[in-house]
PATIRO-194673 format. One line per 2 residues: their letters; for each residue x, y, z of N, C-alpha, C, O. Coordinates in steps of 0.02 Angstrom, whole numbers, plus 32768, in hexadecimal, padded with zeros to 4 digits. Atoms other than C-alpha are relative to their C-alpha. Layout:
REM PATIRO-194673
a) X/Y/Z/X/Y/Z/X/Y/Z/X/Y/Z | ...
//
This chain:
REM PATIRO-194673
mt) 802B/7FC5/8000/8000/8000/8000/802C/803E/8000/8059/8044/802B | 7FD8/7FC3/8003/804A/80A8/7FCF/7FD3/803C/800B/7F97/803B/7FFB
ap) 8025/7FC3/7FF3/8016/8156/8003/8033/8037/800C/806C/8028/801D | 7FD2/7FCA/7FF1/8063/8202/8014/8018/7FFC/8048/7FF4/7FE4/8074
al) 7FE1/8006/7FBE/80D7/820F/80AA/7FD3/801C/8037/7FCD/7FFD/806C | 8029/7FE2/7FCC/8061/8281/810A/7FC4/7FD6/8011/7FAA/7FDA/8049
ah) 803A/802B/7FF2/7FD3/8204/80F9/800F/7FCE/8038/7FE2/7FB9/805C | 7FED/802F/7FCC/8034/8190/816B/7FF5/801C/8046/7FF3/7FF7/8077
rt) 8009/7FE1/7FBF/8018/820C/81F7/7FB6/8002/8016/7FA8/800F/8050 | 8046/7FF7/7FF0/7F5A/820A/81F0/7FE2/7FC1/801E/7FF5/7F89/800D
aa) 8023/8038/7FE3/7EE9/819D/825A/7FD8/7FDB/7FCB/7FD4/7F9D/7FCD | 8027/801F/8035/7E7D/817D/81C0/802A/7FCF/7FD7/8013/7F98/7FC7
fw) 7FD4/802D/8026/7F10/8132/8161/800B/7FC0/8027/8004/7F89/800C | 7FF2/803B/7FD7/7F3C/80BE/81F1/7FC2/7FD7/800E/7FC6/7F9A/8013
nd) 803D/8026/7FF7/7E87/808F/820F/7FF5/7FD1/7FC4/7FE1/7F98/7FCD | 8007/8029/803C/7E81/8051/815B/8032/7FC6/8000/8020/7F8D/7FEE
vy) 7FCD/8035/7FFE/7F23/7FF0/8172/7FEB/7FC8/8030/7FEC/7F8D/801E | 8010/8033/7FCD/7EEA/7F99/8212/7FBD/7FDE/7FF4/7FB1/7FA8/800F
at) 8040/801F/8010/7E3C/7F77/81CE/8005/7FCF/7FC7/7FD6/7FA9/7FBA | 7FF6/802E/8038/7E83/7F16/813A/8001/7FB8/801C/8028/7FAA/8049
pg) 8001/8046/7FE8/7E5B/7E5C/8153/8046/7FE2/7FFE/8069/7FE6/7FCB | 7FBF/8021/7FFC/7EF6/7DFF/818C/803A/8030/800A/8074/801B/8005
as) 7FCA/7FCF/7FF7/7F58/7E9F/81AD/802E/7FEA/8039/8017/7FDA/8070 | 7FCE/8011/7FCD/7FF8/7E76/820A/8042/801E/7FEB/8049/8037/7FB3
fe) 7FBF/7FE3/800E/80AB/7EAE/8214/8036/7FCC/8010/8026/7F97/802B | 7FCA/8031/7FF4/8155/7E59/8221/8003/7FEF/8049/7FFB/801A/8074
pi) 7FFA/8014/7FB9/8168/7DF3/82C1/8039/8025/8022/806B/8036/8002 | 7FCB/7FDF/7FD9/81CE/7E44/834A/8034/7FCC/8013/8023/7F99/8030
pl) 7FCC/8031/7FEE/8276/7DEB/835F/8002/7FF4/804B/7FFA/8023/8073 | 7FFF/8011/7FB9/8284/7D90/8405/8037/8024/8026/802F/8034/8061
de) 7FC8/7FDE/7FDF/832B/7DE4/842B/7FEF/8048/8013/800F/8065/803F | 800D/7FB8/7FF7/82DC/7E91/8426/7FEB/8010/8047/7FFF/8044/8062
ir) 8015/7FF2/7FBB/8289/7E85/84D1/803B/7FF7/8030/803F/801A/8062 | 7FC4/8008/7FD5/832D/7E45/851C/802B/803F/7FFC/8047/8054/802F
fl) 7FDA/7FC2/8006/8385/7EDF/84D6/7FE0/8038/8028/8002/8061/8046 | 8022/7FCD/7FD9/8300/7F4C/8525/8011/7FF9/804A/801B/802B/806D
qd) 7FEC/800B/7FBB/8329/7EFD/85CC/8049/8014/800C/8058/8039/803B | 7FB9/7FF6/7FF5/83E5/7F01/85B9/8017/8047/7FF4/803F/8062/801A
ra) 7FE6/7FBE/8013/83FE/7FA9/8565/7FD8/8039/801E/7FF4/806D/802F | 802A/7FCB/7FE4/836A/800E/85A6/7FF1/7FF6/804A/7FD6/8022/806B
ga) 800A/800D/7FB9/8362/7FBC/8651/7FB7/7FF5/8013/7FA3/8001/804C | 8047/800D/7FF2/82AA/7F8C/8642/7FFA/7FC9/8034/801A/7F94/802E
kl) 8006/8033/7FCC/8274/7F2E/86DE/7FBC/8002/8021/7F93/802F/8017 | 8040/800D/7FDE/81E5/7EF0/874A/7FE5/803E/8022/8007/8060/8048
gq) 8023/7FCB/7FDD/8167/7F71/8781/8006/8045/7FE3/7FE4/8073/7FFA | 7FF9/7FBE/801E/819F/8002/8715/7FC2/8012/7FD7/7FA2/7FE7/7FB9
ra) 8037/7FE7/8029/811A/806E/86C2/801B/8014/7FBC/804B/8039/7FB6 | 7FE7/7FF5/8044/812D/8073/8606/7FC8/8015/7FD1/7F8E/8005/7FDC
md) 802D/7FEC/8035/80DC/80BF/856D/801B/7FE4/7FBE/8058/7FE6/7FB2 | 7FEE/8016/8043/80DD/8073/84BE/7FDB/802E/7FD0/7F9E/802B/7FCA
ig) 801D/7FCC/802B/80C0/80FF/8440/7FFA/7FE5/7FB8/802A/7FCB/7F9C | 800C/801D/8042/8072/80CE/8399/7FFC/7FB4/8006/801C/7F90/7FE0
tg) 8001/8047/7FED/8046/8024/83E1/7FE5/7FD2/7FCA/7FF3/7F97/7FCA | 801C/802B/8035/7FE6/7FE6/8348/7FD6/7FC9/801D/7FA8/7FD5/8044
lg) 8026/803A/7FE8/7FA6/7F37/836A/8018/7FE8/8045/7FFE/7FB7/8060 | 7FEC/800D/7FBB/8002/7F35/8411/8032/7FC9/800B/803E/7FB5/8044
ew) 7FD1/8038/7FF7/8082/7EAC/83F0/803B/8013/802C/8050/7FED/8058 | 7FC5/7FEB/7FD9/8114/7F10/8437/7FEC/8010/8047/8010/7FFE/8076
ac) 8018/7FF3/7FBC/80AF/7F4E/84CC/7FF7/7FBF/8026/8008/7FBB/8061 | 800A/8041/7FE1/8081/7E9A/84F0/8043/7FE1/8015/8049/7FC6/804C
qm) 7FBE/801B/7FEE/8138/7E65/84EB/801F/8026/803A/8042/8009/8064 | 7FE5/7FD9/7FC9/8165/7EF3/8561/7FE6/7FE8/8043/8009/7FEC/8075
tq) 801B/8019/7FC1/80F2/7EA9/85E5/8024/7FC0/8016/8022/7FAF/8051 | 7FDF/803F/7FEF/8157/7E07/85DE/803C/800A/802D/8053/7FDA/804C
vg) 7FC9/7FF2/7FD1/81E4/7E5C/863E/7FE5/8025/803D/800C/8040/8065 | 801E/7FE4/7FC3/8169/7E9E/86C0/7FEE/8049/7FFD/7FDC/8067/8030
ll) 8013/7FB9/8007/8148/7F4C/867A/7FB4/8008/8002/7F8F/7FDC/7FEB | 8046/7FED/8001/80A0/7F9E/8697/7FF8/8030/7FC6/800F/8069/7FC9
vt) 7FFC/7FDE/8040/807B/7FDA/85E7/7FBC/801D/7FEB/7F88/7FFC/7FF1 | 8039/7FE3/8024/8001/8052/8596/8015/800B/7FB8/8045/802F/7FAA
gy) 7FF3/7FF8/8047/7FFF/8046/84D9/7FD2/8035/7FE4/7F96/8032/7FED | 8026/7FC9/801D/7FC8/80E4/847D/8003/7FFD/7FB4/8038/7FEE/7F98
dh) 8000/7FF9/8048/7F93/80F7/83C9/7FC7/802E/7FEC/7F95/8033/8010 | 8037/7FD5/8016/7F2A/8173/8366/7FD0/7FDE/7FD0/7FA1/7FFD/7FB7
ss) 802E/8027/8029/7ED8/80EA/8300/7FCF/7FDB/802E/7FE3/7FB1/8056 | 8033/8021/7FD6/7E34/80B5/8352/7FFB/7FB6/7FEE/7FED/7F8C/801A
va) 8002/8046/8015/7E37/8014/82EC/8039/7FD9/801F/802F/7FA1/8037 | 7FC7/8022/7FE1/7EE5/7FE8/832B/7FF4/7FF4/804A/8001/7FBE/8063
ie) 800B/8008/7FB8/7EB4/8007/83E0/7FCB/7FCB/800D/7FD3/7FA3/803B | 8034/8032/7FF7/7E16/7F9F/83CF/801C/7FBA/7FF6/800E/7F8C/801D
ra) 7FE3/8042/800E/7E77/7F0E/8382/8033/7FED/8035/8037/7FB3/8048 | 7FCE/800E/7FCB/7F04/7F1D/8403/7FDD/7FE8/803F/7FF4/7FB8/805F
re) 8025/8016/7FC4/7E85/7F0F/8490/7FE5/7FB9/7FF7/7FE5/7F92/8027 | 8019/8043/800D/7E39/7E75/843E/8037/7FCB/8004/802E/7F95/801F
lh) 7FC9/8030/8004/7EE2/7E22/8422/8023/7FF5/8042/803D/7FBE/804E | 7FD5/8003/7FC4/7F32/7E47/84CA/7FDA/800E/8040/7FF5/802B/806F
ga) 8029/7FF2/7FC5/7EA5/7E4E/8548/8011/7FD6/803C/7FF7/7FE3/8072 | 7FF3/802E/7FCA/7EEE/7DC3/85B3/8035/8018/8032/8044/7FF5/8062
hg) 7FCA/7FE9/7FD4/7F74/7E2E/8606/7FE8/8027/803C/8010/8040/8063 | 801C/7FE0/7FC4/7F00/7E7B/8685/801B/8046/800C/801E/806F/7FDE
gm) 7FEA/7FBD/7FED/7F44/7F12/86E1/8044/8013/7FE8/8059/804D/7FF1 | 7FBC/7FF0/8017/7FF1/7F08/8692/8000/8024/7FBD/8032/8044/7FAB
lr) 8000/7FE6/8044/7FBA/7F41/85E5/7FBC/801E/7FF0/7F88/7FFF/7FF9 | 803D/7FE1/8018/7F3B/7FBC/85A4/8010/8028/7FC2/804A/8039/7FB4
fe) 7FF8/7FDC/803F/7F1F/8018/8501/7FD3/803D/8001/7F99/8039/8015 | 8025/7FC2/8001/7EE7/80CC/84EA/8005/8021/7FBC/803A/8023/7F9D
lh) 8001/7FD9/803E/7EB2/812E/8451/8019/8046/800E/7FFD/8069/8039 | 7FE5/7FBD/7FF4/7F1A/81CC/8448/802B/8016/7FC5/8052/7FEE/7FAA
df) 7FD7/7FE1/8035/7F68/8240/83C5/802E/8033/8022/8018/8069/8035 | 7FD1/7FD5/7FDC/8004/828C/8412/8010/8040/7FDB/802B/806F/7FFA
dn) 7FF5/7FC2/8025/8010/830E/8388/7FC7/8032/8008/7FD1/806E/8004 | 803A/7FD4/8002/7F60/8352/839A/7FD4/8001/803E/7FB0/8031/804A
dp) 802C/8003/7FC5/7F0A/831B/843B/8022/8020/803D/805F/8023/8040 | 7FE3/7FE9/7FC1/7F21/8369/84E7/8025/7FC7/8023/8014/7F8D/801A
ip) 7FDA/8033/7FDC/7F9E/830E/8556/7FD2/7FD9/802E/7FAA/7FF8/8052 | 802B/8027/7FD3/7F48/827D/85B1/800B/8014/8048/8044/801E/805D
pn) 7FFA/7FE8/7FBB/7F23/82B0/8665/8029/7FD3/802E/8043/7FE9/8061 | 7FD9/802D/7FD6/7F7A/8215/86AB/804B/8007/7FF6/8072/7FE8/801A
lg) 7FB8/7FF6/800C/8022/824E/8664/8018/803D/8025/801B/8074/800A | 7FE6/7FCA/7FD8/8067/82B7/86F0/804B/8006/7FFA/806B/7FDF/7FD6
tg) 7FB7/7FF4/8003/8117/82F8/8709/8024/7FC9/8026/8017/7FBC/8060 | 7FD4/8030/7FE1/8195/8270/872B/7FE1/7FBF/8016/7FFC/7F9D/8042
ni) 801F/803E/7FE8/811F/81DD/873B/8006/7FC5/7FD1/7FE4/7F92/7FDA | 7FF5/8037/8030/815B/8170/86A8/8049/7FEB/8003/8076/8016/8007
dl) 7FBB/801A/7FFF/81F5/80FF/86AA/801D/7FF7/7FBB/8058/8002/7FB0 | 7FE7/8011/8042/8201/80D1/85F3/7FCD/8012/7FCA/7F92/8001/7FD0
is) 8029/7FF0/803A/81BB/8115/8550/801F/7FDE/7FC3/8059/7FEA/7FB3 | 7FE7/8023/803A/81CC/80A6/84B7/7FDE/801B/7FC1/7FA1/801F/7FBD
cr) 8018/7FEC/8042/81BB/80E6/8404/801E/7FCF/7FCE/8054/7FDB/7FB3 | 7FE6/8033/802D/81CF/804B/8399/7FE4/800D/7FBA/7FAA/7FFF/7FAC
hs) 8012/7FEF/8045/81CC/8084/82E4/7FC5/8031/7FFE/7F99/802B/7FD3 | 8038/7FD1/7FFD/8158/8114/8312/8016/8049/8006/7FEF/8075/7FF4
lh) 7FED/7FBB/7FF3/81BD/81B0/833E/7FFF/802B/7FC1/7FED/8066/7FC4 | 7FFD/7FD9/803E/81D1/81E5/8288/7FBA/8014/7FE7/7FB5/803F/7FBC
fl) 8043/7FEC/8012/8113/81EE/8278/7FE6/8039/802B/7FB2/8056/801B | 8016/7FCD/7FD0/8105/826B/8308/8021/8043/7FF3/8053/8047/7FCE
dq) 7FDD/7FC0/7FFA/812D/8322/831E/8037/7FF4/8033/802D/7FFC/806F | 7FCB/801A/7FD5/81D4/82E8/8363/8015/8032/8036/801C/801F/8070
qr) 7FE9/7FCF/7FD0/820B/8389/83B6/7FCE/8009/8039/7FE1/800A/8074 | 8034/7FF7/7FCD/8167/83A2/8411/7FFB/7FC2/802D/7FF7/7FC8/806A
fi) 8008/803D/7FD9/815A/82EC/8446/8039/7FF7/8032/802D/7FE5/806B | 7FC7/800A/7FD3/8209/82E5/848F/7FFE/8031/803A/800F/801F/8072
vd) 8009/7FCF/7FC8/81EA/8384/84F5/7FCF/7FE4/8033/7FDC/7FE5/806F | 8032/801D/7FD3/814E/8332/853D/801B/7FC2/8023/8012/7FBA/805F
ak) 7FE6/803F/7FE4/81A4/828A/8557/8031/800E/8039/8030/7FEC/806B | 7FD0/7FEF/7FCC/822F/82DB/85BC/7FDC/8014/8041/7FF5/8007/8078
rw) 8026/7FEB/7FC5/81AC/8324/8630/7FE0/7FC4/8023/7FDD/7FC1/8060 | 8022/803A/7FE3/8152/827E/8649/8030/7FCF/8022/801D/7FAE/8052
lh) 7FD0/802F/7FE5/81F0/821B/866E/801C/8018/8043/8024/8054/804E | 7FDE/7FED/7FC1/823B/8216/871C/8049/800F/7FF0/8060/8000/7FB9
pd) 7FBC/7FE8/8010/82EE/825A/872B/8030/7FCC/7FE3/805F/7FDE/7FBF | 7FD4/8033/801D/833F/81B3/8700/7FDA/7FD6/7FCD/7FEF/7F9F/7FBB
gv) 802A/8024/8030/82B7/8180/8684/8021/7FF9/7FBC/8052/801B/7FAD | 7FE3/8012/8041/82D9/813A/85D7/7FCC/8008/7FC9/7F92/7FF5/7FCF
mh) 8026/8002/803E/8296/815E/852B/8026/7FD2/7FD1/8061/7FDB/7FC4 | 7FE2/8033/802B/82B6/80CB/84B7/7FE2/8007/7FBB/7FA5/7FFF/7FB2
vt) 8017/7FF4/8045/82AB/80EC/83FC/801D/7FCA/7FD2/805A/7FC0/7FD0 | 7FEB/802F/8034/82B1/8065/8376/7FEB/801C/7FBD/7FB2/8032/7FB5
ta) 8010/7FE2/8040/82BA/809F/82C3/8028/7FE0/7FC8/805F/7FC6/7FD2 | 7FD9/800F/803B/82ED/8071/8214/802A/803E/7FEF/8015/8076/7FFC
vt) 7FD4/7FCA/8016/837E/80DA/81D1/7FF6/8008/7FB5/8007/7FDB/7F8E | 8018/7FF9/8045/8340/8122/812D/8037/7FF6/7FCC/8029/7FDA/7F97
ek) 7FCB/8007/8032/83E9/8128/80D5/8010/7FB6/7FF3/8029/7FA5/7FBD | 7FED/8046/8007/83FE/806D/80F2/7FC7/7FD5/7FE5/7FD3/7F9E/7FCB
ih) 8037/8027/801D/8350/8033/80C0/7FE7/801E/7FBE/7FBE/8000/7F9B | 8010/7FDE/803F/8341/80AF/802F/7FB5/800C/7FF9/7F98/8007/7FC3
re) 8047/7FED/7FFF/8290/80DF/8062/7FF9/8039/8032/8026/8047/8059 | 800B/7FC6/7FD5/8244/8173/80BC/7FE2/7FED/8044/7FDA/8019/806F
ig) 801E/8015/7FC1/81F7/810C/8149/8037/7FF3/8032/8059/7FC0/802E | 7FCB/8006/7FCE/826B/8126/81DC/801F/8045/800C/7FFF/8078/8000
mp) 7FDD/7FC2/7FF1/82EB/81A9/820E/8044/8000/7FDE/8065/7FCD/7FDD | 7FBC/7FFC/801B/8388/81E6/81B6/8033/7FFE/8038/8025/800F/8071
ee) 7FCA/8007/7FCF/842D/81C7/820E/800B/8040/8029/8015/803D/8065 | 7FF5/7FC0/7FDD/8440/827F/8239/7FCE/800A/8038/7FE0/8021/806F
rv) 8033/7FF8/7FCD/839B/8280/8299/8008/7FCD/8038/7FF9/7FDC/8072 | 7FF4/8033/7FCC/83C5/81DE/82F4/8036/8019/8030/802F/8014/806D
ra) 7FCA/7FE6/7FD6/8467/822D/8333/7FE9/803D/8028/7FFE/8046/8062 | 8017/7FC3/7FDF/840F/82CF/835F/7FD3/7FF2/803D/7FC9/801E/8067
la) 8029/8012/7FC6/839F/8272/83DA/8026/8007/8042/8007/800F/8077 | 7FD7/7FFC/7FC3/8430/827B/8456/7FF9/8043/8024/8006/8046/8060
qg) 8003/7FBD/7FE2/8412/8335/8475/7FCD/8003/8039/7F93/7FEF/8030 | 802E/7FF5/7FC9/83C7/835C/851E/7FF6/7FC4/802E/7FC8/7FC3/8056
wr) 8005/803B/7FD5/83E4/82B2/8571/8044/7FF4/8021/8078/8002/8004 | 7FC2/800E/7FDC/8464/827E/85F3/8028/7FC8/7FDF/8065/7FCA/7FDC
ey) 7FDE/8039/801F/848A/81DB/859A/7FE0/7FEF/7FBD/7FA3/7FF4/7FB5 | 8017/8016/8042/847C/81A1/84E5/8024/7FBF/7FF1/8062/7FBD/7FEF
dr) 7FE4/8041/8011/8497/80EA/84BB/7FDD/7FE9/7FC1/7FA1/7FF4/7FB8 | 801D/8016/8040/847C/809C/8411/8018/7FBA/7FF0/8052/7FA9/7FFB
yd) 7FEE/8044/8015/8479/7FEA/83D2/7FD6/7FEE/7FC3/7F9E/8006/7FBA | 8022/8013/803E/8449/7F9A/832D/7FD8/7FC0/800A/7FEF/7F91/802C
la) 802A/803B/7FFF/83BC/7F1C/831A/8004/7FD9/7FC0/7FE9/7FA1/7FBB | 7FF3/8023/803F/83EE/7EEE/8268/804C/8002/7FF4/806C/8035/8002
pd) 7FB8/8002/8009/849F/7EB8/823A/801C/8038/7FD5/8055/804E/7FE0 | 7FE8/7FCA/802C/84AC/7F3E/81B3/7FF1/8046/801B/7FFE/8077/7FFA
gs) 800F/7FBE/7FE2/8472/7FC9/8228/7FC2/8021/7FE4/7FB5/805B/7FF3 | 803B/7FE1/801E/83D2/7FE5/81C6/7FC7/800A/8033/7F9D/8036/8029
it) 802E/7FF7/7FC8/836B/7FD1/8266/802A/800C/803D/8054/7FE3/804F | 7FD7/7FEE/7FC6/83B2/8026/82FE/7FD4/8015/803A/7F9A/8029/8031
av) 8025/7FEC/7FC4/837D/804B/83AF/802B/8030/8028/8068/802A/802B | 7FDE/7FCD/7FD9/83A9/80DE/841E/7FE2/8002/8046/7FA5/8002/804E
vl) 8015/7FF9/7FBB/83A0/80E8/84DB/8013/8046/8017/804E/8058/8018 | 7FF5/7FBC/7FE8/838C/8199/851E/7FED/8001/8049/7FB3/7FF7/805B
rg) 800C/8004/7FB8/839E/81A2/85DB/800E/8043/8021/803C/8067/800F | 7FF5/7FC5/7FD9/838D/8231/8654/7FF0/803F/7FDB/801D/8062/7FC3
pw) 8012/7FC3/8026/832A/82BE/8603/801A/803F/8020/8014/8049/805D | 7FEA/7FBE/7FEA/8378/836A/8611/7FD2/8034/7FE0/7FC2/802F/7FA4
g) 8025/7FC6/8018/8311/8408/8600/7FCD/7FF3/7FCD/7FAB/8022/7FB6
//
């Protein structure tokens, strides 16, 4: 399915994607959750957000290490399907409809009350500058923002982030750690710890 780049940002576009019979995405590699534990320090009882949760597969995996996860997406179809697919996790996992570019900040997101924010292949769809400012406020002083993205120069497509923007994520954080999820570096992950200003 092809569409202009801006169409990928709209809830209507994603509603159509998720409403397509049999819609699914590539399975999440089993090693990826281990990397989240080892590199981002994800552990039992931490409060986490999964931004652009889609069908909720990654949010579901995050609960397997004991995280209390809220998955957010602006597609109502995605949220409905995620709730159907992952309803067995009880109080550890919930899904909320929310558009971080256009909706008011959810009232439950206070200052410093989140341990980990995950943007798995979603940050490039957001107003990145605005979202990161908000994320720094929601995270506690030693909190982590974990970003997974394709590197556009290496996949030769516009879906993802260029290398320059991946490196620029380091600005305004106490620690910046990066590791590759694909041998050729085409999929990379960044751990941003300790929000400054």
